[in-house]
mmCIF file of the N, C-alpha and C atoms, coordinates in Angstrom:
data_MODEL
# 
_entry.id   MODEL 
# 
loop_
_atom_site.group_PDB 
_atom_site.id 
_atom_site.type_symbol 
_atom_site.label_atom_id 
_atom_site.label_alt_id 
_atom_site.label_comp_id 
_atom_site.label_asym_id 
_atom_site.label_entity_id 
_atom_site.label_seq_id 
_atom_site.pdbx_PDB_ins_code 
_atom_site.Cartn_x 
_atom_site.Cartn_y 
_atom_site.Cartn_z 
_atom_site.occupancy 
_atom_site.B_iso_or_equiv 
_atom_site.pdbx_formal_charge 
_atom_site.auth_seq_id 
_atom_site.auth_comp_id 
_atom_site.auth_asym_id 
_atom_site.auth_atom_id 
_atom_site.pdbx_PDB_model_num 
ATOM 1   N N  . UNK A 1 1  ? -0.144 33.462 -4.164  1.00 0.00 ? 1  UNK A N  1 
ATOM 2   C CA . UNK A 1 1  ? 1.005  32.658 -3.744  1.00 0.00 ? 1  UNK A CA 1 
ATOM 3   C C  . UNK A 1 1  ? 2.021  33.594 -3.104  1.00 0.00 ? 1  UNK A C  1 
ATOM 4   N N  . UNK A 1 2  ? 2.630  33.120 -2.039  1.00 0.00 ? 2  UNK A N  1 
ATOM 5   C CA . UNK A 1 2  ? 3.632  33.962 -1.393  1.00 0.00 ? 2  UNK A CA 1 
ATOM 6   C C  . UNK A 1 2  ? 4.961  33.883 -2.143  1.00 0.00 ? 2  UNK A C  1 
ATOM 7   N N  . UNK A 1 3  ? 5.851  34.809 -1.840  1.00 0.00 ? 3  UNK A N  1 
ATOM 8   C CA . UNK A 1 3  ? 7.107  34.936 -2.587  1.00 0.00 ? 3  UNK A CA 1 
ATOM 9   C C  . UNK A 1 3  ? 7.990  33.697 -2.469  1.00 0.00 ? 3  UNK A C  1 
ATOM 10  N N  . UNK A 1 4  ? 8.033  33.071 -1.297  1.00 0.00 ? 4  UNK A N  1 
ATOM 11  C CA . UNK A 1 4  ? 8.896  31.905 -1.125  1.00 0.00 ? 4  UNK A CA 1 
ATOM 12  C C  . UNK A 1 4  ? 8.395  30.730 -1.962  1.00 0.00 ? 4  UNK A C  1 
ATOM 13  N N  . UNK A 1 5  ? 7.096  30.488 -1.958  1.00 0.00 ? 5  UNK A N  1 
ATOM 14  C CA . UNK A 1 5  ? 6.547  29.397 -2.769  1.00 0.00 ? 5  UNK A CA 1 
ATOM 15  C C  . UNK A 1 5  ? 6.728  29.680 -4.261  1.00 0.00 ? 5  UNK A C  1 
ATOM 16  N N  . UNK A 1 6  ? 6.727  30.943 -4.649  1.00 0.00 ? 6  UNK A N  1 
ATOM 17  C CA . UNK A 1 6  ? 6.832  31.310 -6.058  1.00 0.00 ? 6  UNK A CA 1 
ATOM 18  C C  . UNK A 1 6  ? 8.160  30.884 -6.674  1.00 0.00 ? 6  UNK A C  1 
ATOM 19  N N  . UNK A 1 7  ? 9.211  30.755 -5.862  1.00 0.00 ? 7  UNK A N  1 
ATOM 20  C CA . UNK A 1 7  ? 10.524 30.385 -6.412  1.00 0.00 ? 7  UNK A CA 1 
ATOM 21  C C  . UNK A 1 7  ? 10.714 28.873 -6.525  1.00 0.00 ? 7  UNK A C  1 
ATOM 22  N N  . UNK A 1 8  ? 9.778  28.094 -5.980  1.00 0.00 ? 8  UNK A N  1 
ATOM 23  C CA . UNK A 1 8  ? 9.924  26.639 -6.005  1.00 0.00 ? 8  UNK A CA 1 
ATOM 24  C C  . UNK A 1 8  ? 9.752  26.101 -7.419  1.00 0.00 ? 8  UNK A C  1 
ATOM 25  N N  . UNK A 1 9  ? 10.687 25.254 -7.821  1.00 0.00 ? 9  UNK A N  1 
ATOM 26  C CA . UNK A 1 9  ? 10.662 24.643 -9.149  1.00 0.00 ? 9  UNK A CA 1 
ATOM 27  C C  . UNK A 1 9  ? 10.753 23.134 -9.020  1.00 0.00 ? 9  UNK A C  1 
ATOM 28  N N  . UNK A 1 10 ? 10.282 22.408 -10.031 1.00 0.00 ? 10 UNK A N  1 
ATOM 29  C CA . UNK A 1 10 ? 10.395 20.943 -9.986  1.00 0.00 ? 10 UNK A CA 1 
ATOM 30  C C  . UNK A 1 10 ? 11.835 20.516 -9.725  1.00 0.00 ? 10 UNK A C  1 
ATOM 31  N N  . UNK A 1 11 ? 11.963 19.528 -8.837  1.00 0.00 ? 11 UNK A N  1 
ATOM 32  C CA . UNK A 1 11 ? 13.277 19.014 -8.477  1.00 0.00 ? 11 UNK A CA 1 
ATOM 33  C C  . UNK A 1 11 ? 13.822 19.573 -7.177  1.00 0.00 ? 11 UNK A C  1 
ATOM 34  N N  . UNK A 1 12 ? 13.314 20.736 -6.755  1.00 0.00 ? 12 UNK A N  1 
ATOM 35  C CA . UNK A 1 12 ? 13.795 21.328 -5.504  1.00 0.00 ? 12 UNK A CA 1 
ATOM 36  C C  . UNK A 1 12 ? 13.303 20.515 -4.317  1.00 0.00 ? 12 UNK A C  1 
ATOM 37  N N  . UNK A 1 13 ? 14.098 20.506 -3.255  1.00 0.00 ? 13 UNK A N  1 
ATOM 38  C CA . UNK A 1 13 ? 13.735 19.809 -2.028  1.00 0.00 ? 13 UNK A CA 1 
ATOM 39  C C  . UNK A 1 13 ? 13.122 20.793 -1.042  1.00 0.00 ? 13 UNK A C  1 
ATOM 40  N N  . UNK A 1 14 ? 12.061 20.340 -0.356  1.00 0.00 ? 14 UNK A N  1 
ATOM 41  C CA . UNK A 1 14 ? 11.347 21.180 0.597   1.00 0.00 ? 14 UNK A CA 1 
ATOM 42  C C  . UNK A 1 14 ? 10.934 20.357 1.813   1.00 0.00 ? 14 UNK A C  1 
ATOM 43  N N  . UNK A 1 15 ? 10.544 21.068 2.870   1.00 0.00 ? 15 UNK A N  1 
ATOM 44  C CA . UNK A 1 15 ? 9.897  20.445 4.021   1.00 0.00 ? 15 UNK A CA 1 
ATOM 45  C C  . UNK A 1 15 ? 8.605  21.201 4.289   1.00 0.00 ? 15 UNK A C  1 
ATOM 46  N N  . UNK A 1 16 ? 7.649  20.512 4.911   1.00 0.00 ? 16 UNK A N  1 
ATOM 47  C CA . UNK A 1 16 ? 6.373  21.122 5.289   1.00 0.00 ? 16 UNK A CA 1 
ATOM 48  C C  . UNK A 1 16 ? 6.514  21.585 6.730   1.00 0.00 ? 16 UNK A C  1 
ATOM 49  N N  . UNK A 1 17 ? 6.291  22.873 7.021   1.00 0.00 ? 17 UNK A N  1 
ATOM 50  C CA . UNK A 1 17 ? 6.536  23.385 8.373   1.00 0.00 ? 17 UNK A CA 1 
ATOM 51  C C  . UNK A 1 17 ? 5.648  22.748 9.450   1.00 0.00 ? 17 UNK A C  1 
ATOM 52  N N  . UNK A 1 18 ? 4.461  22.280 9.085   1.00 0.00 ? 18 UNK A N  1 
ATOM 53  C CA . UNK A 1 18 ? 3.531  21.703 10.058  1.00 0.00 ? 18 UNK A CA 1 
ATOM 54  C C  . UNK A 1 18 ? 3.568  20.177 10.096  1.00 0.00 ? 18 UNK A C  1 
ATOM 55  N N  . UNK A 1 19 ? 4.346  19.562 9.204   1.00 0.00 ? 19 UNK A N  1 
ATOM 56  C CA . UNK A 1 19 ? 4.395  18.103 9.110   1.00 0.00 ? 19 UNK A CA 1 
ATOM 57  C C  . UNK A 1 19 ? 5.846  17.606 9.022   1.00 0.00 ? 19 UNK A C  1 
ATOM 58  N N  . UNK A 1 20 ? 6.653  17.831 10.045  1.00 0.00 ? 20 UNK A N  1 
ATOM 59  C CA . UNK A 1 20 ? 8.061  17.416 9.973   1.00 0.00 ? 20 UNK A CA 1 
ATOM 60  C C  . UNK A 1 20 ? 8.230  15.904 9.803   1.00 0.00 ? 20 UNK A C  1 
ATOM 61  N N  . UNK A 1 21 ? 7.232  15.128 10.238  1.00 0.00 ? 21 UNK A N  1 
ATOM 62  C CA . UNK A 1 21 ? 7.321  13.670 10.115  1.00 0.00 ? 21 UNK A CA 1 
ATOM 63  C C  . UNK A 1 21 ? 7.205  13.200 8.672   1.00 0.00 ? 21 UNK A C  1 
ATOM 64  N N  . UNK A 1 22 ? 6.795  14.080 7.753   1.00 0.00 ? 22 UNK A N  1 
ATOM 65  C CA . UNK A 1 22 ? 6.721  13.726 6.330   1.00 0.00 ? 22 UNK A CA 1 
ATOM 66  C C  . UNK A 1 22 ? 8.110  13.643 5.712   1.00 0.00 ? 22 UNK A C  1 
ATOM 67  N N  . UNK A 1 23 ? 9.099  14.228 6.361   1.00 0.00 ? 23 UNK A N  1 
ATOM 68  C CA . UNK A 1 23 ? 10.456 14.220 5.827   1.00 0.00 ? 23 UNK A CA 1 
ATOM 69  C C  . UNK A 1 23 ? 10.628 15.232 4.704   1.00 0.00 ? 23 UNK A C  1 
ATOM 70  N N  . UNK A 1 24 ? 11.693 15.060 3.974   1.00 0.00 ? 24 UNK A N  1 
ATOM 71  C CA . UNK A 1 24 ? 12.002 15.942 2.849   1.00 0.00 ? 24 UNK A CA 1 
ATOM 72  C C  . UNK A 1 24 ? 11.173 15.534 1.641   1.00 0.00 ? 24 UNK A C  1 
ATOM 73  N N  . UNK A 1 25 ? 10.702 16.538 0.904   1.00 0.00 ? 25 UNK A N  1 
ATOM 74  C CA . UNK A 1 25 ? 9.926  16.255 -0.295  1.00 0.00 ? 25 UNK A CA 1 
ATOM 75  C C  . UNK A 1 25 ? 10.552 16.903 -1.513  1.00 0.00 ? 25 UNK A C  1 
ATOM 76  N N  . UNK A 1 26 ? 10.273 16.321 -2.680  1.00 0.00 ? 26 UNK A N  1 
ATOM 77  C CA . UNK A 1 26 ? 10.762 16.887 -3.934  1.00 0.00 ? 26 UNK A CA 1 
ATOM 78  C C  . UNK A 1 26 ? 9.575  17.491 -4.679  1.00 0.00 ? 26 UNK A C  1 
ATOM 79  N N  . UNK A 1 27 ? 9.719  18.765 -5.072  1.00 0.00 ? 27 UNK A N  1 
ATOM 80  C CA . UNK A 1 27 ? 8.662  19.450 -5.810  1.00 0.00 ? 27 UNK A CA 1 
ATOM 81  C C  . UNK A 1 27 ? 8.500  18.790 -7.170  1.00 0.00 ? 27 UNK A C  1 
ATOM 82  N N  . UNK A 1 28 ? 7.264  18.428 -7.501  1.00 0.00 ? 28 UNK A N  1 
ATOM 83  C CA . UNK A 1 28 ? 6.946  17.834 -8.791  1.00 0.00 ? 28 UNK A CA 1 
ATOM 84  C C  . UNK A 1 28 ? 6.423  18.890 -9.760  1.00 0.00 ? 28 UNK A C  1 
ATOM 85  N N  . UNK A 1 29 ? 5.587  19.814 -9.244  1.00 0.00 ? 29 UNK A N  1 
ATOM 86  C CA . UNK A 1 29 ? 5.074  20.915 -10.070 1.00 0.00 ? 29 UNK A CA 1 
ATOM 87  C C  . UNK A 1 29 ? 4.645  22.060 -9.170  1.00 0.00 ? 29 UNK A C  1 
ATOM 88  N N  . UNK A 1 30 ? 4.583  23.256 -9.758  1.00 0.00 ? 30 UNK A N  1 
ATOM 89  C CA . UNK A 1 30 ? 4.178  24.460 -9.042  1.00 0.00 ? 30 UNK A CA 1 
ATOM 90  C C  . UNK A 1 30 ? 3.390  25.323 -10.018 1.00 0.00 ? 30 UNK A C  1 
ATOM 91  N N  . UNK A 1 31 ? 2.068  25.183 -9.969  1.00 0.00 ? 31 UNK A N  1 
ATOM 92  C CA . UNK A 1 31 ? 1.189  25.889 -10.907 1.00 0.00 ? 31 UNK A CA 1 
ATOM 93  C C  . UNK A 1 31 ? 0.162  26.672 -10.102 1.00 0.00 ? 31 UNK A C  1 
ATOM 94  N N  . UNK A 1 32 ? 0.226  27.994 -10.224 1.00 0.00 ? 32 UNK A N  1 
ATOM 95  C CA . UNK A 1 32 ? -0.684 28.833 -9.447  1.00 0.00 ? 32 UNK A CA 1 
ATOM 96  C C  . UNK A 1 32 ? -0.413 28.630 -7.970  1.00 0.00 ? 32 UNK A C  1 
ATOM 97  N N  . UNK A 1 33 ? -1.460 28.344 -7.221  1.00 0.00 ? 33 UNK A N  1 
ATOM 98  C CA . UNK A 1 33 ? -1.308 28.094 -5.786  1.00 0.00 ? 33 UNK A CA 1 
ATOM 99  C C  . UNK A 1 33 ? -1.208 26.604 -5.467  1.00 0.00 ? 33 UNK A C  1 
ATOM 100 N N  . UNK A 1 34 ? -1.121 25.758 -6.489  1.00 0.00 ? 34 UNK A N  1 
ATOM 101 C CA . UNK A 1 34 ? -1.065 24.307 -6.277  1.00 0.00 ? 34 UNK A CA 1 
ATOM 102 C C  . UNK A 1 34 ? 0.369  23.804 -6.474  1.00 0.00 ? 34 UNK A C  1 
ATOM 103 N N  . UNK A 1 35 ? 0.929  23.279 -5.385  1.00 0.00 ? 35 UNK A N  1 
ATOM 104 C CA . UNK A 1 35 ? 2.292  22.755 -5.420  1.00 0.00 ? 35 UNK A CA 1 
ATOM 105 C C  . UNK A 1 35 ? 2.222  21.263 -5.116  1.00 0.00 ? 35 UNK A C  1 
ATOM 106 N N  . UNK A 1 36 ? 2.646  20.449 -6.064  1.00 0.00 ? 36 UNK A N  1 
ATOM 107 C CA . UNK A 1 36 ? 2.656  19.003 -5.863  1.00 0.00 ? 36 UNK A CA 1 
ATOM 108 C C  . UNK A 1 36 ? 4.047  18.590 -5.412  1.00 0.00 ? 36 UNK A C  1 
ATOM 109 N N  . UNK A 1 37 ? 4.076  17.882 -4.284  1.00 0.00 ? 37 UNK A N  1 
ATOM 110 C CA . UNK A 1 37 ? 5.342  17.479 -3.685  1.00 0.00 ? 37 UNK A CA 1 
ATOM 111 C C  . UNK A 1 37 ? 5.289  15.986 -3.370  1.00 0.00 ? 37 UNK A C  1 
ATOM 112 N N  . UNK A 1 38 ? 6.360  15.286 -3.659  1.00 0.00 ? 38 UNK A N  1 
ATOM 113 C CA . UNK A 1 38 ? 6.474  13.875 -3.313  1.00 0.00 ? 38 UNK A CA 1 
ATOM 114 C C  . UNK A 1 38 ? 7.357  13.779 -2.063  1.00 0.00 ? 38 UNK A C  1 
ATOM 115 N N  . UNK A 1 39 ? 6.701  13.557 -0.897  1.00 0.00 ? 39 UNK A N  1 
ATOM 116 C CA . UNK A 1 39 ? 7.424  13.476 0.371   1.00 0.00 ? 39 UNK A CA 1 
ATOM 117 C C  . UNK A 1 39 ? 7.910  12.063 0.618   1.00 0.00 ? 39 UNK A C  1 
ATOM 118 N N  . UNK A 1 40 ? 9.075  11.967 1.219   1.00 0.00 ? 40 UNK A N  1 
ATOM 119 C CA . UNK A 1 40 ? 9.722  10.693 1.482   1.00 0.00 ? 40 UNK A CA 1 
ATOM 120 C C  . UNK A 1 40 ? 8.840  9.757  2.310   1.00 0.00 ? 40 UNK A C  1 
ATOM 121 N N  . UNK A 1 41 ? 8.212  10.275 3.349   1.00 0.00 ? 41 UNK A N  1 
ATOM 122 C CA . UNK A 1 41 ? 7.444  9.441  4.274   1.00 0.00 ? 41 UNK A CA 1 
ATOM 123 C C  . UNK A 1 41 ? 5.930  9.510  4.066   1.00 0.00 ? 41 UNK A C  1 
ATOM 124 N N  . UNK A 1 42 ? 5.436  10.426 3.245   1.00 0.00 ? 42 UNK A N  1 
ATOM 125 C CA . UNK A 1 42 ? 3.992  10.607 3.077   1.00 0.00 ? 42 UNK A CA 1 
ATOM 126 C C  . UNK A 1 42 ? 3.515  10.303 1.666   1.00 0.00 ? 42 UNK A C  1 
ATOM 127 N N  . UNK A 1 43 ? 4.412  10.413 0.705   1.00 0.00 ? 43 UNK A N  1 
ATOM 128 C CA . UNK A 1 43 ? 4.026  10.223 -0.685  1.00 0.00 ? 43 UNK A CA 1 
ATOM 129 C C  . UNK A 1 43 ? 3.641  11.539 -1.336  1.00 0.00 ? 43 UNK A C  1 
ATOM 130 N N  . UNK A 1 44 ? 2.881  11.462 -2.427  1.00 0.00 ? 44 UNK A N  1 
ATOM 131 C CA . UNK A 1 44 ? 2.523  12.645 -3.203  1.00 0.00 ? 44 UNK A CA 1 
ATOM 132 C C  . UNK A 1 44 ? 1.409  13.423 -2.512  1.00 0.00 ? 44 UNK A C  1 
ATOM 133 N N  . UNK A 1 45 ? 1.651  14.732 -2.344  1.00 0.00 ? 45 UNK A N  1 
ATOM 134 C CA . UNK A 1 45 ? 0.697  15.611 -1.682  1.00 0.00 ? 45 UNK A CA 1 
ATOM 135 C C  . UNK A 1 45 ? 0.580  16.890 -2.499  1.00 0.00 ? 45 UNK A C  1 
ATOM 136 N N  . UNK A 1 46 ? -0.651 17.380 -2.672  1.00 0.00 ? 46 UNK A N  1 
ATOM 137 C CA . UNK A 1 46 ? -0.871 18.670 -3.323  1.00 0.00 ? 46 UNK A CA 1 
ATOM 138 C C  . UNK A 1 46 ? -1.090 19.705 -2.222  1.00 0.00 ? 46 UNK A C  1 
ATOM 139 N N  . UNK A 1 47 ? -0.248 20.729 -2.212  1.00 0.00 ? 47 UNK A N  1 
ATOM 140 C CA . UNK A 1 47 ? -0.259 21.771 -1.188  1.00 0.00 ? 47 UNK A CA 1 
ATOM 141 C C  . UNK A 1 47 ? -0.927 23.026 -1.741  1.00 0.00 ? 47 UNK A C  1 
ATOM 142 N N  . UNK A 1 48 ? -1.769 23.661 -0.924  1.00 0.00 ? 48 UNK A N  1 
ATOM 143 C CA . UNK A 1 48 ? -2.357 24.955 -1.273  1.00 0.00 ? 48 UNK A CA 1 
ATOM 144 C C  . UNK A 1 48 ? -1.341 26.023 -0.879  1.00 0.00 ? 48 UNK A C  1 
ATOM 145 N N  . UNK A 1 49 ? -0.628 26.544 -1.855  1.00 0.00 ? 49 UNK A N  1 
ATOM 146 C CA . UNK A 1 49 ? 0.444  27.507 -1.613  1.00 0.00 ? 49 UNK A CA 1 
ATOM 147 C C  . UNK A 1 49 ? -0.027 28.832 -1.060  1.00 0.00 ? 49 UNK A C  1 
ATOM 148 N N  . UNK A 1 50 ? -1.336 29.105 -1.104  1.00 0.00 ? 50 UNK A N  1 
ATOM 149 C CA . UNK A 1 50 ? -1.847 30.339 -0.515  1.00 0.00 ? 50 UNK A CA 1 
ATOM 150 C C  . UNK A 1 50 ? -2.028 30.190 1.000   1.00 0.00 ? 50 UNK A C  1 
ATOM 151 N N  . UNK A 1 51 ? -1.973 28.943 1.493   1.00 0.00 ? 51 UNK A N  1 
ATOM 152 C CA . UNK A 1 51 ? -2.187 28.692 2.916   1.00 0.00 ? 51 UNK A CA 1 
ATOM 153 C C  . UNK A 1 51 ? -0.938 28.189 3.636   1.00 0.00 ? 51 UNK A C  1 
ATOM 154 N N  . UNK A 1 52 ? -0.064 27.505 2.910   1.00 0.00 ? 52 UNK A N  1 
ATOM 155 C CA . UNK A 1 52 ? 1.132  26.905 3.506   1.00 0.00 ? 52 UNK A CA 1 
ATOM 156 C C  . UNK A 1 52 ? 2.374  27.411 2.771   1.00 0.00 ? 52 UNK A C  1 
ATOM 157 N N  . UNK A 1 53 ? 3.382  27.819 3.527   1.00 0.00 ? 53 UNK A N  1 
ATOM 158 C CA . UNK A 1 53 ? 4.664  28.201 2.944   1.00 0.00 ? 53 UNK A CA 1 
ATOM 159 C C  . UNK A 1 53 ? 5.633  27.052 3.155   1.00 0.00 ? 53 UNK A C  1 
ATOM 160 N N  . UNK A 1 54 ? 6.001  26.396 2.070   1.00 0.00 ? 54 UNK A N  1 
ATOM 161 C CA . UNK A 1 54 ? 6.966  25.307 2.152   1.00 0.00 ? 54 UNK A CA 1 
ATOM 162 C C  . UNK A 1 54 ? 8.362  25.877 2.363   1.00 0.00 ? 54 UNK A C  1 
ATOM 163 N N  . UNK A 1 55 ? 9.197  25.120 3.064   1.00 0.00 ? 55 UNK A N  1 
ATOM 164 C CA . UNK A 1 55 ? 10.541 25.585 3.374   1.00 0.00 ? 55 UNK A CA 1 
ATOM 165 C C  . UNK A 1 55 ? 11.562 24.875 2.505   1.00 0.00 ? 55 UNK A C  1 
ATOM 166 N N  . UNK A 1 56 ? 12.359 25.627 1.743   1.00 0.00 ? 56 UNK A N  1 
ATOM 167 C CA . UNK A 1 56 ? 13.403 24.986 0.940   1.00 0.00 ? 56 UNK A CA 1 
ATOM 168 C C  . UNK A 1 56 ? 14.367 24.219 1.851   1.00 0.00 ? 56 UNK A C  1 
ATOM 169 N N  . UNK A 1 57 ? 14.818 23.072 1.373   1.00 0.00 ? 57 UNK A N  1 
ATOM 170 C CA . UNK A 1 57 ? 15.735 22.218 2.133   1.00 0.00 ? 57 UNK A CA 1 
ATOM 171 C C  . UNK A 1 57 ? 17.032 22.126 1.366   1.00 0.00 ? 57 UNK A C  1 
ATOM 172 N N  . UNK A 1 58 ? 18.124 22.445 2.045   1.00 0.00 ? 58 UNK A N  1 
ATOM 173 C CA . UNK A 1 58 ? 19.440 22.384 1.428   1.00 0.00 ? 58 UNK A CA 1 
ATOM 174 C C  . UNK A 1 58 ? 20.281 21.374 2.186   1.00 0.00 ? 58 UNK A C  1 
ATOM 175 N N  . UNK A 1 59 ? 20.799 20.383 1.480   1.00 0.00 ? 59 UNK A N  1 
ATOM 176 C CA . UNK A 1 59 ? 21.648 19.384 2.115   1.00 0.00 ? 59 UNK A CA 1 
ATOM 177 C C  . UNK A 1 59 ? 23.018 19.983 2.396   1.00 0.00 ? 59 UNK A C  1 
ATOM 178 N N  . UNK A 1 60 ? 23.563 19.632 3.538   1.00 0.00 ? 60 UNK A N  1 
ATOM 179 C CA . UNK A 1 60 ? 24.895 20.125 3.902   1.00 0.00 ? 60 UNK A CA 1 
ATOM 180 C C  . UNK A 1 60 ? 25.936 19.441 3.016   1.00 0.00 ? 60 UNK A C  1 
ATOM 181 N N  . UNK A 1 61 ? 26.918 20.203 2.542   1.00 0.00 ? 61 UNK A N  1 
ATOM 182 C CA . UNK A 1 61 ? 27.969 19.578 1.728   1.00 0.00 ? 61 UNK A CA 1 
ATOM 183 C C  . UNK A 1 61 ? 28.793 18.600 2.562   1.00 0.00 ? 61 UNK A C  1 
ATOM 184 N N  . UNK A 1 62 ? 29.359 17.624 1.901   1.00 0.00 ? 62 UNK A N  1 
ATOM 185 C CA . UNK A 1 62 ? 30.178 16.613 2.599   1.00 0.00 ? 62 UNK A CA 1 
ATOM 186 C C  . UNK A 1 62 ? 31.488 17.184 3.059   1.00 0.00 ? 62 UNK A C  1 
# 
């Protein structure tokens, strides 16, 4: 697992770099190289963290 994926914890928001149409997703679990994310437009997806680096998403303050 790469360093960026290693810091992902349940509840964090992420985006998939190759699937912007999936929208923002919430990390459900991060075990080994398997990251389960519930994306707004795609639903629940299990990501292979050794192949894809998810990007943390931070909402702009009001």
